[in-house]
C-alpha positions as CSV (number, residue, x, y, z in Angstrom):
1,E,80.0,160.1,74.7
2,I,78.0,158.1,72.1
3,E,74.9,160.3,72.8
4,M,77.1,163.4,72.3
5,K,78.3,162.1,69.0
6,A,74.8,161.3,67.9
7,L,73.6,164.8,69.0
8,V,76.5,166.5,67.1
9,K,75.7,164.5,64.0
10,G,72.0,165.3,64.2
11,F,72.8,169.0,64.7
12,L,75.2,169.0,61.7
13,F,72.6,167.2,59.6
14,T,70.0,169.8,60.5
15,L,72.4,172.6,59.9
16,S,73.3,171.3,56.4
17,C,69.6,170.9,55.5
18,S,68.9,174.4,56.4
19,L,71.8,175.7,54.4
20,S,70.8,173.9,51.1
21,F,67.9,174.2,48.7
22,A,66.6,172.3,45.7
23,L,65.2,173.4,42.3
24,Y,63.1,171.4,39.9
25,F,62.4,172.7,36.4
26,H,61.8,171.5,32.8
27,Q,64.3,172.4,30.1
28,G,64.2,172.1,26.3
29,E,67.1,171.0,24.1
30,T,68.5,174.4,23.2
31,E,67.2,176.2,26.2
32,E,69.6,177.6,28.8
33,K,68.3,178.2,32.3
34,C,70.3,180.6,34.6
35,I,70.0,180.9,38.3
36,I,71.2,184.1,39.8
37,E,72.6,183.8,43.3
38,D,74.2,186.5,45.6
39,I,77.2,184.6,46.9
40,P,79.7,186.0,49.5
41,G,83.3,186.1,48.5
42,D,85.7,183.3,49.2
43,T,83.0,180.7,49.3
44,L,83.0,177.1,48.0
45,V,79.8,176.3,46.2
46,T,78.7,172.8,45.2
47,G,75.7,171.9,43.1
48,R,74.2,168.4,42.5
49,Y,71.8,167.6,39.8
50,K,70.1,164.7,37.9
51,M,68.7,165.0,34.4
52,Q,65.8,162.8,33.3
53,S,63.5,162.8,30.3
54,W,59.7,162.6,30.8
55,D,57.7,159.7,29.4
56,F,54.2,160.9,28.5
57,A,52.9,157.4,28.0
58,T,53.7,156.2,31.6
59,H,53.7,159.6,33.2
60,G,57.1,158.9,34.7
61,F,60.7,159.6,34.1
62,F,63.0,157.6,31.7
63,P,66.2,156.4,33.3
64,S,69.1,158.7,32.4
65,A,70.4,157.7,29.0
66,P,74.1,157.5,28.2
67,G,75.2,160.6,26.2
68,L,72.7,162.8,28.0
69,G,74.8,165.6,29.6
70,L,74.6,169.0,31.1
71,V,76.8,172.0,30.3
72,V,77.4,174.1,33.4
73,K,78.6,177.7,33.0
74,I,79.3,179.9,36.0
75,K,79.9,183.6,35.6
76,G,81.0,185.8,38.5
77,P,80.1,189.4,39.3
78,G,82.5,190.8,36.8
79,E,81.2,188.5,34.0
80,Q,84.3,186.4,34.4
81,I,83.7,182.8,33.6
82,L,84.5,180.7,36.7
83,L,83.5,177.3,35.3
84,H,82.4,176.1,31.8
85,K,82.3,172.3,31.7
86,L,80.2,169.4,30.3
87,Y,79.0,166.8,32.9
88,G,77.1,163.6,32.7
89,P,73.3,163.1,33.4
90,E,73.8,162.9,37.1
91,S,76.8,164.6,38.8
92,H,77.9,167.5,40.8
93,F,79.9,170.6,40.2
94,T,82.0,172.8,42.5
95,F,83.3,176.3,42.1
96,H,85.0,178.9,44.3
97,S,83.6,182.5,44.4
98,H,86.6,184.8,44.7
99,S,84.6,188.0,45.1
100,P,81.1,188.7,46.6
101,G,78.1,189.5,44.3
102,E,75.7,188.0,41.9
103,H,76.8,184.8,40.3
104,Y,75.1,183.3,37.2
105,I,74.8,179.5,37.3
106,C,73.7,178.6,33.7
107,L,72.6,175.1,32.7
108,S,72.0,173.7,29.2
109,S,71.7,170.3,27.7
110,N,74.0,168.8,25.1
111,S,71.6,166.1,23.9
112,S,69.0,165.9,21.1
113,K,67.0,163.5,23.3
114,L,65.4,166.5,24.9
115,A,64.4,167.7,21.5
116,V,62.0,164.8,21.3
117,F,60.5,165.8,24.6
118,A,60.3,169.4,23.4
119,G,58.8,168.4,20.1
120,E,56.1,166.3,21.8
121,K,55.4,169.2,24.1
122,L,55.2,171.6,21.2
123,A,52.8,169.3,19.3
124,R,50.5,169.1,22.4
125,E,50.6,172.9,22.8
126,E,49.7,173.3,19.1
127,K,46.8,170.9,19.4
128,F,45.6,172.7,22.5
129,R,45.9,176.1,20.8
130,Q,43.8,174.8,17.9
131,V,41.1,173.5,20.2
132,S,41.1,176.7,22.1
133,E,40.8,178.8,18.9
134,W,37.9,176.6,17.7
135,T,36.2,176.9,21.1
136,N,36.6,180.7,21.2
137,N,35.3,181.0,17.6
138,S,32.3,178.9,18.4
139,I,31.5,181.0,21.5
140,L,31.8,184.2,19.4
141,W,29.3,182.9,16.8
142,W,26.9,181.7,19.5
143,A,27.0,185.2,21.1
144,I,26.4,186.8,17.7
145,I,23.4,184.4,17.0
146,Q,21.9,185.1,20.4
147,T,22.3,188.9,20.0
148,T,20.6,188.7,16.6
149,I,17.7,186.6,17.9
150,L,17.2,189.0,20.9
151,L,17.3,192.1,18.6
152,T,14.8,190.5,16.2
153,M,12.5,189.5,19.0
154,G,12.7,193.1,20.4
155,V,11.8,194.7,17.0
156,W,9.0,192.1,16.5
157,Q,7.5,192.9,20.0
158,M,7.7,196.6,19.5
159,K,5.8,196.3,16.1
160,H,3.3,193.9,17.7
161,M,2.7,196.3,20.7
162,K,2.3,199.3,18.3
163,N,-0.3,197.4,16.2
164,L,-2.1,196.4,19.4
165,F,-2.2,200.0,20.7
166,I,-3.5,201.2,17.3
167,A,-6.2,198.4,17.3
168,K,-7.3,199.3,20.8
169,K,-7.3,203.0,19.9
170,L,-4.9,203.8,22.7
171,V,-2.6,205.9,20.4
């Protein structure tokens, strides 16, 4: 009987793993991310999450800070709002889908701590853009200089060959 219980527990664990999925994404301060899921009617849906800020110095995550929170908004197929609530940095939410169809699960932050992360990211992107523009500009000028040199050498060689042919009386 103990083996049967262990077998049933193992089967249920495997079944629960196959019925769930995970997402990982970066989100800015004012950014709202929405996940669109086709959910059958009369279904209980539970979502678990953990919010963390990225530390560029250590290349790791900061521990979740107090005050950091997530606003969860769930819209059903008829655009009716099923859930709109503020949660902490690590929590879970549950809603019941009354009718089948596409449900929008929208997540946004309530904290300005993510603004620092977004600001650092924007500063890095700006610096990278400036370096890319400088590199592209240098490559363009190098191509123009090479083309000018090649055209000048071609004209010089044509004149030199013409003078050679005239001197040898081949023309």
